[in-house]
C-alpha positions, 0 to 999 in steps of 0.5 A: 499488642499482646493480650495477657494470656486466659487463666493467669491470675493477679498475685501483685499491684505496685504503687502508682508512679509518675514521671518524678517517682518511677524507679529508676529500674523501670528506665532500665532493662530489667526483666521480671521472672519465669512464668509472671506476666505483667501490665502496664496500666497507665491512669494519665498521660503517655508512657514508651515501652520499648522491647529492645530485642524486638524492637517494639516502641510501644505508647502506653495511654489511658485505655492502651496497656502494655503486655510483659512477658515473662523474661524479656527484657524490657524499660520505660520512658515516661513523655511528659507527666505521667501516671501508671502502676504495674499488675503481675500475674501467674498461674493459679497456684496449683493446691495440695491433694491429700488421698 
């Protein structure tokens, strides 16, 4: 399983989702923007994380997060009762300097 690259900063977190509240867009292929990584955190139950272009199906559960790479199509499928959220990360923004 991949890991988030070092040095990324968290900039957004979704609401908590369950098998009945997961947005339909997450159940079909979608992707993050360039430079945006995701971390799928399951807090209860099991969630299947699929990356069709790689033929990967990973079962996520508490303690086993899913790393979403930028611009890589993926989708999730609840396996029964589940609770999860997604955290989004990117490189720190560079501050402007004055001279």
